[in-house]
C-alpha positions as a printed Julia matrix, in Angstrom:
184×3 Matrix{Float64}:
  71.98   73.18  100.97
  72.71   76.95  100.42
  75.43   75.94   97.73
  72.63   73.68   96.12
  69.98   76.6    96.16
  72.67   79.19   94.84
  72.73   77.22   91.85
  69.6    76.37   90.89
  68.47   80.39   91.45
  71.44   81.68   90.01
  71.87   79.1    86.9
  68.76   77.51   86.18
  66.19   80.78   87.18
  68.62   83.55   86.27
  69.69   81.84   83.31
  73.69   83.12   83.85
  76.7    80.59   83.79
  80.05   80.31   85.24
  83.28   80.3    83.24
  86.49   78.95   84.69
  87.13   77.59   88.25
  88.37   79.06   91.18
  91.79   77.63   92.09
  91.62   76.97   95.58
  94.39   79.2    96.75
  94.7    80.13  100.48
  95.71   83.77   99.69
  95.34   86.08   96.51
  93.48   89.19   96.02
  90.27   88.84   93.87
  89.23   91.88   91.59
  85.56   91.71   90.27
  84.45   94.52   87.45
  82.86   96.15   85.86
  80.72   97.17   88.74
  78.03   99.39   87.9
  74.96   98.16   90.26
  73.85   96.88   93.45
  73.11   94.04   91.77
  76.94   92.95   91.11
  77.17   92.54   95.11
  74.26   89.55   94.92
  75.68   88.5    91.86
  78.58   88.09   93.52
  77.77   86.27   96.97
  75.51   83.39   94.52
  79.13   83.29   92.33
  80.82   82.67   95.49
  78.48   79.99   96.97
  78.76   78.09   93.8
  82.9    77.6    94.03
  82.22   77.04   97.21
  84.94   78.97   98.59
  84.73   81.71  101.48
  86.02   85.13  100.31
  86.15   88.42  101.52
  85.87   91.86  100.53
  86.01   95.81  102.18
  83.08   98.45  102.16
  83.24  101.91  103.1
  82.53  102.23  106.67
  78.99  103.88  106.08
  77.69  100.56  104.92
  78.38   98.5   108.24
  76.1   100.99  110.59
  73.07   99.54  111.95
  70.66   98.61  110.14
  72.53   96.53  107.63
  76.05   96.26  109.09
  75.65   93.07  110.54
  74.53   91.34  107.25
  78.06   92.77  105.5
  79.81   92.01  108.09
  78.07   88.1   108.16
  78.98   87.84  104.39
  82.58   88.65  105.12
  82.77   92.23  104.7
  84.96   94.77  106.67
  84.84   98.53  107.17
  87.32  100.84  105.41
  87.71  104.18  106.2
  87.9   106.69  102.88
  87.75  109.66  104.46
  91.06  110.39  106.09
  94.55  110.21  104.79
  95.84  106.45  105.68
  98.08  103.68  104.24
  95.17  101.47  103.39
  97.07  100.03  100.84
 100.21   99.0   103.75
  97.09   97.87  105.88
  95.74   95.56  103.96
  98.98   94.31  103.18
  99.46   93.63  106.55
  96.56   91.39  106.74
  97.6    88.96  104.55
 100.6    88.48  106.59
  97.97   87.72  109.83
  95.91   84.86  108.01
  96.24   81.72  106.57
  93.55   81.68  105.02
  92.73   85.21  103.08
  90.99   86.05   99.84
  90.15   89.97   99.17
  87.37   90.73   96.87
  87.81   94.47   95.41
  86.06   96.38   92.86
  88.99   98.14   90.86
  86.61  101.22   89.98
  85.6   101.94   93.62
  82.36  103.06   92.41
  79.41  102.01   90.56
  79.56  105.15   88.2
  81.54  105.49   85.73
  85.35  106.22   86.19
  87.88  107.6    83.64
  90.49  104.98   85.05
  90.45  102.49   87.6
  92.06  102.7    91.28
  95.13  100.65   91.42
  94.93   99.75   95.14
  93.95   96.09   94.24
  97.53   95.89   92.11
  99.98   97.24   94.71
  98.21   95.34   97.33
  99.15   92.23   95.58
 102.64   93.23   94.95
 103.03   94.01   98.46
 101.45   91.12  100.04
 103.17   88.54   97.09
 100.05   87.21   96.6
  98.72   86.05   92.94
  95.63   88.03   91.13
  92.56   86.65   90.13
  90.38   88.2    87.61
  86.42   87.77   87.57
  84.15   89.33   84.34
  80.57   89.85   85.61
  78.74   90.11   81.93
  75.51   91.26   82.15
  75.48   91.18   78.29
  76.68   87.31   77.95
  75.21   86.54   81.48
  78.11   85.23   82.09
  80.96   85.14   84.98
  84.45   84.41   83.84
  87.28   83.78   86.51
  90.54   83.64   85.18
  93.4    81.35   86.55
  95.61   83.12   89.56
  98.48   85.25   87.57
 101.33   86.26   89.32
 102.22   89.93   88.34
 105.71   90.68   87.23
 105.73   93.99   88.71
 106.0    95.79   85.73
 102.5    98.27   85.48
 102.54   98.27   81.79
 102.81   94.66   81.38
 100.72   93.44   83.85
  97.49   96.35   82.99
  97.94   94.98   79.27
  97.43   91.58   80.58
  94.19   92.84   83.12
  92.94   95.08   80.27
  93.04   91.52   77.5
  91.06   89.78   80.39
  87.75   91.86   80.84
  87.53   93.76   77.36
  84.0    93.11   75.95
  82.48   92.4    79.79
  79.36   94.75   80.06
  78.01   95.92   83.41
  74.42   95.79   84.47
  74.35   99.54   83.51
  76.57   99.75   79.88
  77.15  103.21   80.21
  78.61  103.31   82.67
  81.44  100.43   82.14
  84.88  101.64   82.3
  87.99   98.99   82.01
  90.59  101.61   81.8
  93.01  100.73   83.91
  95.96  103.22   83.01
């Protein structure tokens, strides 16, 4: 029922389309970009519902306080403390060892504003957990969500990042001037 409703709203009413398919892998790191607007969240929820797989995410701790905390937890979110020095990458890698099914979505920019370069935590998490990387480009210019095939990172940043940049090249965020696809 919810999947049908999501397809109707996303594909018919809003006029978006999905290119590619999400292979049903149990563990992976999913990066979705460009992240330039609060509208990216419902877009991601529609996409997730349409492809029919549970995908979790992490968000800043302040999102999970009352009034809205229940909603973010219900949609698969978990709070992360960003203010204190902690080894967040190692903590997240450990989660992959504790769960049989864990697909973690992240916005590599780490914010909705334009950044000089992406954060690389997603890369280190995927390498540390030895899980594939899946990329999702949310292109508002074409009203298209592009889904890559899962890729196994080779551990050579220059090679891996060039491939990632190629996938996202040309994708336009909701706020085009905030779109930044600079990884290195």
